[in-house]
C-alpha positions in Angstrom: -0.1 0.0 0.0 1.5 3.3 -1.1 2.3 6.2 1.3 3.0 8.8 -1.5 1.7 12.3 -1.4 1.9 14.5 -4.5 2.6 18.1 -4.7 -0.8 19.0 -6.2 -2.6 16.8 -3.8 -1.0 18.9 -0.7 -1.6 22.2 -2.6 -5.3 21.7 -3.2 -5.8 20.0 0.3 -4.3 23.2 2.1 -6.3 25.5 0.0 -9.4 23.6 1.3 -8.0 23.8 4.9 -7.3 27.5 4.7 -10.6 29.0 6.0 -10.8 26.9 9.0 -7.3 25.6 9.7 -7.0 27.7 12.9 -10.1 26.5 14.3 -9.4 22.9 13.8 -5.6 22.8 14.5 -5.1 26.0 16.6 -5.5 24.8 20.1 -5.1 21.2 19.6 -1.4 21.8 18.9 -0.6 25.1 20.9 1.4 23.2 23.4 3.6 21.8 20.7 3.7 25.1 18.9 5.0 26.9 22.0 7.6 24.2 22.6 9.0 24.5 19.1 9.2 28.2 19.2 11.1 27.9 22.6 13.5 25.7 21.2 14.1 27.8 18.2 14.5 30.9 20.3 17.2 29.3 22.4 19.4 29.6 19.4 17.4 32.6 17.7 18.7 35.0 15.0 17.2 34.7 11.5 14.4 32.0 11.5 12.8 30.4 8.7 9.4 28.6 9.4 8.5 26.2 6.4 4.9 25.4 6.2 4.1 28.6 8.0 0.4 28.3 6.8 -1.9 31.0 8.1 0.7 32.5 10.3 -0.7 30.9 13.5 2.8 30.6 15.2 4.0 34.1 14.1 2.7 36.2 17.0 4.5 33.8 19.5 8.1 34.7 18.3 10.0 37.2 20.1 10.7 40.7 18.4 14.4 39.8 18.9 14.4 37.3 16.1 14.0 38.0 12.2 11.4 35.7 10.6 10.8 34.5 7.2 7.8 32.3 6.3 7.2 29.8 3.3 4.4 27.8 2.3 3.2 25.9 -0.8 -0.3 27.3 -0.3 -1.2 30.9 -1.5 -4.6 30.9 0.2 -2.9 30.0 3.6 -0.3 32.8 3.2 -2.8 35.4 2.3 -4.3 34.6 5.7 -0.7 34.8 7.3 0.0 38.2 5.4 -3.3 39.5 7.0 -2.4 38.5 10.5 1.2 40.1 10.2 -0.5 43.4 9.2 -3.2 43.2 11.9 -0.9 42.5 14.6 2.0 44.7 13.3 4.6 41.8 13.5 7.7 43.7 12.6 9.9 40.6 13.2 8.5 39.1 10.1 10.8 39.9 7.1 8.6 38.4 4.5 6.3 35.6 3.4 6.6 33.6 0.0 4.9 30.7 -1.8 7.8 28.3 -2.1 8.2 24.4 -2.5 9.9 23.2 0.8 11.9 20.6 -1.4 13.5 23.5 -3.5 13.6 26.7 -1.8 14.8 30.0 -3.3 17.4 30.8 -0.7 21.2 30.7 -0.7 23.2 28.1 1.2 23.4 28.8 5.0 20.8 31.6 5.1 19.2 30.8 8.4 20.2 30.1 12.1 17.2 28.0 12.8 14.7 26.2 10.5 11.3 25.5 12.0 8.8 23.1 10.4 5.5 22.2 12.2 3.4 19.5 10.7 5.3 19.5 7.4 7.6 16.6 7.0 4.8 14.0 7.0 2.9 16.2 4.3 5.5 16.8 1.7 5.9 14.4 -1.4 9.7 13.8 -0.7 10.5 14.1 3.1 14.2 13.1 2.9 14.7 15.5 0.1 12.9 18.3 2.2 15.2 17.4 5.2 18.2 17.8 3.0 17.0 21.2 1.7 16.5 22.3 5.5 20.2 21.4 5.8 21.3 23.3 2.9 19.6 26.6 3.8 20.8 26.2 7.5 23.9 27.8 8.7 26.6 25.6 10.1 26.0 25.3 13.9 22.2 25.9 13.4 19.3 23.8 14.3 16.2 22.3 12.6 13.3 22.2 14.9 10.3 20.0 13.9 7.0 19.2 15.3 5.9 16.2 13.3 3.8 13.0 13.7 5.9 9.8 14.4 4.1 6.7 13.2 4.0 3.2 14.6 6.7 0.7 13.7 4.7 -2.4 14.6 1.5 -3.8 16.2 -2.3 -2.8 15.7 -1.7 1.1 15.5 0.7 0.5 12.4 -2.0 -1.7 11.0 -4.5 1.0 11.4 -2.3 3.8 9.9 -1.8 1.5 6.8 -5.5 1.0 6.4 -6.2 4.8 6.5 -3.2 5.8 4.1 -5.6 6.4 1.2 -7.7 8.7 2.9 -5.1 10.6 4.7 -3.1 11.1 1.5 -6.1 12.7 0.0 -6.1 15.0 2.9 -2.6 15.9 2.5 -0.6 14.1 5.0 0.8 10.6 5.9 0.0 8.6 9.2 2.7 5.9 8.3 5.9 7.6 9.1 7.9 5.7 11.7 10.9 7.2 13.7 13.2 4.8 11.9 12.7 6.9 8.7 14.1 9.9 10.5 17.0 7.8 12.0 18.0 6.4 8.4 18.1 10.0 7.0 20.5 11.1 9.9 22.7 8.0 9.4 23.4 9.2 5.7 23.8 12.9 6.5 27.4 13.8 7.4 27.3 16.6 10.0 23.9 16.1 11.1 22.7 14.7 14.6 19.7 14.2 16.6 19.5 16.7 19.6 16.1 15.9 21.0 13.2 13.6 20.5 10.3 14.2 22.7 6.7 13.2 22.5 4.2 16.0 22.4 0.4 16.1 22.9 -2.0 15.3 21.7 -1.8 11.6 22.6 2.1 11.5 22.2 1.7 10.8 18.6 3.4 13.9 17.8 7.1 14.9 18.6 9.3 17.7 19.0 12.5 16.7 17.1 15.6 18.8 17.0 18.6 18.4 14.6 21.8 20.0 14.8 24.3 20.8 12.0 27.8 20.8 12.7 30.0 23.9 12.3 31.9 22.2 9.6 29.0 20.9 7.6 28.0 22.4 4.1 25.9 21.5 1.1 26.5 22.1 -2.6 25.1 25.3 -4.2 22.3 24.5 -6.6 20.1 26.5 -8.9 16.9 27.5 -6.9 13.3 28.3 -8.0 11.9 31.7 -7.9 9.6 32.5 -5.2 6.3 34.2 -5.4 6.3 36.9 -2.5 3.1 37.5 -0.5 2.2 41.1 0.5 
């Protein structure tokens, strides 16, 4: 049974989610969201939030940081831009429509990459994580809030059975920790700093990866970004 999610499926799904995303996901993931931002701000500096969506996280960041947000969904970003303007969030440098797997930033552009509920929704998770490493400065951190699927038992069977439905909604259920572990094993200069279960139900985790001071990535041609605002 496949676990693949296409780019166009994700784009369409989150265009549908845009009008009521905050209502459905806002309070449910608030504790995880606050924990991710607290982790990011321990490093601070220039922070990229990938999958910024409606900008629900943006007001929680300190004005001492500089923020950039990207998302594949233009309808979600329109709501984020409205939030930035309504709340006068001066720490937000800009918002742009961008594919997380191929972003229009030079290597080493950010001190921290934050991605909440993103990795299990993109078509190519490992390629997306590679891209996070590319745009991250040496010595920086990647901070994820991500669902970690089961690796055995009844829960795994349920996740597999629901895969065709959840793929249409724009995310994967079947995504065990082992998949992250294999990615780290093949990435020189990347290590796991933290893996901590978060609410609701402990099915989601706060995951932090560090990029060593000597790590780098090859420069490639990047896609142009559509700026919102």
